[in-house]
N, C-alpha and C positions, 0 to 999 in steps of 0.2 A: 603708739602709731603703728598701724598695720598696713601693709600693702598686699595687694591681691590683683590678679589678672582678670579683667572682665572682657567677654567677647559679645559683640552685637552684630546683627546683620541689618543692612539697610537695602532698600530698593533703589535700583538705577533707572530712572526713566529712559524709555526709548525714544529716539528721535524719528521724524518722519521726513522722507524723501519723496519729492513729486517728480515724476518723469513723463514727457509728452509721449503720446501714443496715437499715431496716424490711423490706426485701426478701429478707434473708438469715435464715436461722433462727438463733435465740439459740444463742450458743456457737460460731458458725462465724466464720472469718476469710477474707477474700479481699484480695489485694494488688491495689489499683486503678492505682496507678502505682509502678513500681519505682524504687527511689532509686538514685541515680548520685552518686559522689564527684566533687567539684570539684577544680580545680587553682589553686594560687597560686604566683606566681613571685616569688622574693625575691632582691633584688640586695643583695649586700655589698661593702663597701670593706675589702679584706684587706690588713693590713701585715705585711710580712716583714722581719726583720732577720737577716742572716747565714743565710738559707735557712730560717728558723724563723719560724712565724707568731707574732706578737707583739700583733696587734690584729685586731679583727673588728667592723665597724660595720654594721648594717642601714641602708641609705640608701633603699630603696624595696620596697614589697610591693604587688603587684597581683594581684587575682583575674583569672585568665585563663580560667577556666571555673567558673562557679557551680555549687554542687552542686544536685541534683534531690531534692526532699523526697519520700520514700516515703510514700504514702497507703495505709493499711490499713483496709478496711472491717470493722466488727464488727457481726455480725447481732443484731438486737433483737426479730426477730419470734418470737413465741410459737408453740411447736409446736401444731398442730391436735390436739384431743382426739377429733375426729369421722372416722370412716372415709370417705375420699373416693369409695368405691364407691356411696354412698347419698346422696340429697338429703333432708335432715332430719338432726339429729345422731344418728348411731348410734356408740356408744362403740367406741373401739379396744380390743380385749379378746381373750383366747384363744378365746371363744365368746360370741355374743350371741343372746338368744332375746327373742321377743315377751312383754311383760309381760302376766301374767294367764294365760299359756299353760302348757303342760305342760313346758317347757325347764327346764334346770337351771343356766343362767347360765354364768358368774359375772356377766354383765352382761346388763341387760334394756333394751328400748326401747319407748316407747308409740308406736304407728302412727297412721296410716299413714306409711310412709317410701317414697319413690319410689327404684328401683334405676336407677342411672346408669352402673354399671360391672359388675363381677361380683358376683353374690349370694353372697358367701363365707360368710355365716352362715346361708344357706338361709332367709331370712326371707319370700320370696315363694314359698309353697308351690303357690298356683294360677297362677303364671307369668303374671300380668296386668301385671307391671311394678311392682307395689307390694307392699310387705311389711307384716306386722303389721295388715292391712286386714279381717280377718275379724271 
């Protein structure tokens, strides 16, 4: 009967933690910290008799590299229902017209609204920087 010490290493899986993030749009995910597997070292006392293993006893287990938890941010920010080209809420639609005007919608806005980007709905007919102000 012969006893000897054998050392093995094993991977330690990382865990994943999710956190809410109000700066991300709802339904989106972004990895903030990438997970990394850890390593543990196992030391066994192995007994052999006539060249065949007859016993194996774990005598020491040491975490030699701790796993890094993966952190995933989940968006909670509600999508804006207002077009970013205007100051004042102009709905996002296939077309927007001034309420009470001759336009056929499907969406309408009561003005005045300030144009801060492109006047994609042609609400500022007199080009003074404000739409639906007549």
